[in-house]
N, C-alpha and C positions, 0 to 999 in steps of 0.2 A: 655589469652596468644595466640598470633598468631601461627597458625600451618604452615603458609607459608606466603610469601610476594611477591607482584608483583608491577610493575609500574602502571598497570591499571587493574581493574576488571570491566568487562562488565556483568551486571546481567540482564537477560531477553533475549527473543528470537525475538524481533521485528527487522525488516530488518535494520533499522537505526543502531542499536547496532552491528549487524553482520558486516556491512560495516565499521563502525568506528573501530571495533576490528581489522579487516584485515588491514586497513590503518595504524593504530598505530603499529601493528606488523611489517608491511613493513618499518616503520620509525625507527625500532630498539627498541621499547619498549617491555618489558616482559609483555605479556597480558594473562589474564585468562578470558575465556568466560564461564559463568555459566548459563545454561538453567534450566528451571524447567517444570513440567508436563504440565501446561496449554499452553506452547509455542511449543508443538510438531508440526512439519511440516506435519506429516502423522497421519493417524488413521486406525484402523483395523475394517473391516466390513465383516462378512461372510467368514472369513478366507483369505481375500484379503487386502493388504495394499494399501491405496488410499492417494493421496496427498490432503492436506486440502483445497487447492484452486489452481487456475492457477497462473502462473508467467508471468506477462506482463510487460516488460521493456519499458521505453520510447525510442524513436528513438535514436540510438547509437551515433548520432552526436549532441544530446542534450548536452550542455557544462558540466553540473554537472555529467552526466553519463559518458561522454567520458573521463573526467579527472580522475575519480575514477578507471575506468577499465584500463586506460593506466598505472596508478601508480601501480596497482595490476598485471599488465602484463597478462590480461586475455581478451583482445579485440578479438583476433582471436578465442578463445574458445567460447565466447558468440556469435560471428558472426556465427560460425559453428552450435552451439546447439540451437540458437534462431533466426530463420529466421523472417524477417519482414512480417507482415500480409498484404495481398493485395487482395481486397481493405482494407482500414483502418478499416472500420466496416460497418455493415449493420443494417438498421432499419426496423423492422417489425411492421407495424401499421394495424389496422383492414381493411383499404381500400388502403393502400400503402405499398410497399416494395421496398427499394432502397438502393444502395451502396453509401457510402461516401468515395471517394478516394482522393489521394494526388494531382491530377491534376485538374485544373479548367475545362478542356474540358470534363473529365469524369463526374465531378459533374454537369456540365451544361446539359449534355445529360440526366442524371437521372432526373434533375429538369424539363427539357422540357417535359419529359414523364409524370411525376407525377403531376406537377403544372405549366402548360405552362403559365398561366396568371400571376403567381407570380415569375417566374423563375429569371427575372432580379433583382427584389427586394431581393430575397433570396441570389443570387450571390453577390450582393453588401454588404449585411449584413455579409456574410461569409468572405469577404475581411476585414471587420471591425474587426472580431474576430482574423484573422491572424495578422493584424497590431498591435492589443493590445498585443497578445502573443509575437510578435517580440520585443516590447519595454522592456518587463521584462526579456527576455532571457539572455542578456549580464550580468545582475546582478546575475543571478543564477549560472553563471560560474566564477564569480569574487572571490576575496579574502575577500569580505564582508561577515561576519557571519550573517546568517539568522536563526531565528529572530535576529535583530540587537542587539549587545552586549554592545556597548559603545556609547559615544557621537558622534564620527565621523561616525560611522556606521549608527546611527539613522539619522544623517544629510544626508548621502548619500541616504538612503532609502527615506527620505522625498523629496529630490531633484527628485528622479525618480517618486515618487507618483504624483508630479506636472505635469508629462508628460502623466500620465495615465488618462483614462476617470474617471470622478467623480463617487464615489460609487452610485449605483442605476441607472447609465446611461443604457439606453436600446439600446444595440448595434444592435438589430434586427429591430428597427423602420425603416420604418413605417409598418412593417409586423403586421397583425392583432394579437391582444393579444391571440386569440384562435386558431391561425394557428398551425397545427400539427408539423411544422418545429421547433417550439420553444421547443417542447418536445425532438426532435431529437438532438438539440444543448445542452440541459440541461443534457441529459442522461449520457454522459461520465463523467462529473464532479460529478453528484449525485451518480452514481453506482460504481465509482472507487476512489473517494476521501474520505476524512474523515470529511467533513462537511455535515450536514443534508440538505435536500432539501430547507429549509427556510433560510439557512445560506450560500448557495453557491452564491458568489458574481460575479461581472462582470469579474474580472481578473481570478478567478478560472475557470469560465465557458469557457472563451476564451482560456485559456491555455490548459485545458483538451480536448476541441474540436479540437484544432490545432494539438496537439500531436497524438490524436487518428486518425485524418484524415491522417496525414503523415505516419502512420503505426507503431503500437506498435510491439515489438519483443516477440514472443511466445516461451518461453523456454521449451524444451522437458523435461517432468517429473514434470511440475507444480512447486508449491511453494516448495515442498520437494527438487527439484533439485537446485532451487535458494538458499535455505538455505545451502545445501551441498556445493555449489560452494564457498561461502564466508568462511565457516568453513574450507574447504580444503585450501584456500589461507592463512587463519590464521595459520594453521598447517605448511604450507610451510615456514612461517617466524618465526617458533619456538614458536608460541602461543600454549596455552593449552585450552582444553575444558573439563568441568566436568558436569555431569548430575545428576539428582535425588537429588539435594540439594535444600532445601527450605529456603529462606532468612527469618530470624525472627527479625533481628535488624541491623540497620546501626550504627556502632560504631563511636562515635564522641569524640574528645578531644579539648577543647578550641575553639569550633565553627568550627572545621575542621573534615571532614570525614576521618577516618583512616582505615576502614575495614568493613567487613560484617560478622555477625554471622549467621551460618546455622544450620538447622537440617539435618539429624537425629543425628549427632554426637556432636551437640552443639559446633562446632568448629568455631573459628574466623580466617578469612583469611585477612591479612593486605594488604594495597595498598596505593600508593601515590595519585592515582586518582580513583574515582568510576564513572562509567557511568550506569545510570538506564535506561534500554531499555524496558520500559513498561509504563503503566499509572502512572501519577503523584500521583493519589490518593493512589495507592499501595505503592509508595515510601514514601509518607507522613506518612502512618500508621507505618512504620518502623523507623521513625526518632525521636520518642518521642515528644518533643516540636516541634511545626511546624516551618519551616524555616521562615525567615524574609519575609515580604510581597514583597520586591523587586523582588526576583526570582519567587515568586508564581504568582504575578498578573501583571508583567510588560507587558505581551502580551494580557491581558484581560483574565478573568477566562473562563473556559470551563466546560460544563456539558454534560453528555451523553444524547443525544436526541433519538438515534436509535442504532440498532445493525445490523451488516451485516450477514445475514443468508445464508447458502450455502448448495447445494446438489452436490454430486459427483456421476457421472455415468460412466459405461463402456458400450459402444454400438457397435454392429457389424457394419463394414464399410457400408454394404448395407442399413443400417437403416438411414444413413445421407442423407437428401433430396438433390437432384441436385440443385446447385445454392446457397446453404446455405453457408454463409461466416464463417470464423473462429471466428469472434467476432460479435455477434448479440445483439442488444437491442430490446427486445420484449416488446412492449408497448400496453396494451389492450385499454386504453382510454387516449389519450393525454391531455384531459381536466381535468383529475384527478391527484392528487399528485403522484409522482413517488415513490410509496411505495408498499410493499408487492407484491402480484402477478400482480399488475398493471404494474410494470416495472421490468423486469428481464434481467440481463446481462448474456448472454450465451457464453461460450468460448469453442471452439472445440480444443482439444489438439492433440498431435501426438502419435500414437500407440507405446507402448513399447513391446519388445519381450516377456517379462514375462507375459503380459496380453493376449497372444494368438492373437495378431493382433487387438484386440478390441480398440476402440477409446475412450479416456477419454473426458468427457464433464463436465463442471462445470456450475451450474446455481446459481446466487447470486441475492439477493434482500435486501432491507432495511425493518426492522420491528421496530415499535415504542417501545422505552424502557419501557414506562408504561405498555403496553400490555404484554411484556415479563416478567416484574417483578411481574405482578399480579398473576402468578401461572401457574400450568400445564394445558395442553390442547390447549393453544393458538398455540404453534409451530406445534402441530399435525395438526391443521386446516390449518395453513399456508402451511405446506408441501403438503397437499392434493390439495390445490388450485394452488400452483406452479406446481405440477405434472400435473395437468389438462392443464395449459397453455403450458407447454412443449409439451404436446400431440398435440396441435394445430400447433406448429412450426415444430415438428417432427412427422408426422402423424402415422408412423408405429413403434413408439418407443417401445410399449409393446412387439411386435413380435421380436424385435432385441435387447432387453435390457439384459445385462449380470448381472448388479447389479446397484442399486440406494441406496445411503445412505447419511446421513448427519452427520458431525462431531459435530453438535450443539444441536440436539433436544432430544437425548437419546432414540430414537426409533429404533426398529430392521430394518435392511436393507431389501430392496425388492430384492429378488433373484428368478426370475422366474424359475420354474421347479426344485427347490431345493427339495431333498428327505431327509428323516430322521428328519423331524420336522423343525420348524422355526428357523432362525438364531437368536442368542442372541442380545439384544439391544446393541447399540454402546455407550460406556461411553462418555458423552458429554464434549467437549472442550469449553472454553469461546468463545463467539462470538466477533469479532472485534468491538469496539465501534465506533460510529459516533457522532460527537460533535455539539453542538450549542455554540456560543460565547456570553458572557455576555456584551461585549463592542466592540467598533471598533477595528480592528486589522491592523497592518502594511501591506500595499500592498494588503489588502483584502484577504490574504491567510495565514497569520501567526497566531500562537496560543501562546503557552507557550514558554518562553525563555529557553535556555540551563541552565542558572544559576539558582540555587535553593535556594540561601540564606545561604547555608552551603558551606564553602570553599572546593574546590576540589571534589564536588559532582555535576554531570551534568545529566540533563534529555535529552534523545535522543530517539525519537520515533515519532509516528504519530501525537502526540499532538503539536509538534514544528511547522510544516507547514502543517496543515490538509487540506488546500485548494489546495495543489499541488500533492496529491496522492503519487505514488511511486517516482516520480521525486523529490518531497519534501523530501523524506527519504534519497535520495542521497545527496541533498543539506545540510540537517541537519547533516548527518554523516560526511561530509567533514568539516562542521563548528565546530563540537565538537572535531574532531581530531585536527583541527588547534588550538583550544583553549588550548588543552593539550600539543601538541607538541611545541607550541609557548612559553611555560613556561620554557623550557630548550633546549639546543642545540640538534638537531637531531643526533642520533647515526650514521646515514648514512654519515653525514658530517665528522665525525671523521674518518670513514673508508676511505672516499675519500681523506682526507689529508694524511693519512698513505700511500695510494696507490700512490699518487702523489709524496710524498717524496721518496718512493722506486724507 
């Protein structure tokens, strides 16, 4: 028996689901957002609350981001709280360190200093990346659902694909295959997207590099603040949020999802539409019989290749080296795979008053899934090696460190000068998965479709557009909201008619 009933239930804490919930609330739907423990945006370490990771938004003029923020009426809030990073990012190699900014003049000055003989070749290759990104941009802000949902949308996507470079095209040719610039171009897609290093394609790489170069927006407070922003918007539109509920069954009747059963009260909450904002494998485990292959395999199957491991630090301002950018890709050996301590994305945040002026820093890298799944000890070793690499980027890190902890490895935090014994271990949160595709995918960036094979049950998360990173989550959220709001008239339209009649 249903204990309550909603137009839409969003289950899970992935960003796609949060945005979709807020959009549907804005459009007049009665929405319930249900998070559970593994999706927490913060974690406790040594008595301090830390954000699980940074919050880096694509440029706010990116069509999918601009339309979502505009509909939710939070453009000015985001502009105020999330200034654009300038330069876009910095790359730290063993023999080179350079900024990658939005203007060609800035980039050319950096190239002339680091690789004068190859500067023109690299500049030409960079223009190729920008041109490829520009081809796909209009589609990302259109009304076409991505991944494509029907015949006409697949046709439109196919038309656009004919304009893009063929899969496997080397946009950096004739640059040497071993040139360090190739690692600099690959790093934004590998370390910020949801495809593993071997699955990042031409379009994914071009789009991630172009957006990062233009300048991502760094939200004050990290991922916790981004999570809170969309939860607050949902509340403004009379949506509801419940925590500490564990889903145990997706209730179905005659091939249609009608609700979700939760622990600990063994209650069933009914809904007209369900959005699963998490991994498809977790959703399938709650469905009993597997959904029809149409929804499961239409975008090509995905399997977990890597996980995204992270460290969160608080550092005194004087510990940040002069000239260090807010976003740095630290690459130890550009000839090796961009994995583990060999490639680390370092994001410098903005100090919060409650942290005593200390600056938050997040360090993230990829770790192979087989090594993680093999057992204990591996993440402890990775943490030590990442810590060592950070010491090379930030030479006086130890002297100015307030705390260093990971939400993922289950180890105690590092708290210099702590008295009264060691801090207790941090209960681990699941690491974000990074995928490998089993087949070709639309536009080189798409993964699983929103449709699941069960009527009124939609998948909305990183698995929909893993090749587009955070921008893909905005595209996916808009698409699933459109699929739902298109099935019945928007409540807002009724209100507008009444106002006009009055």
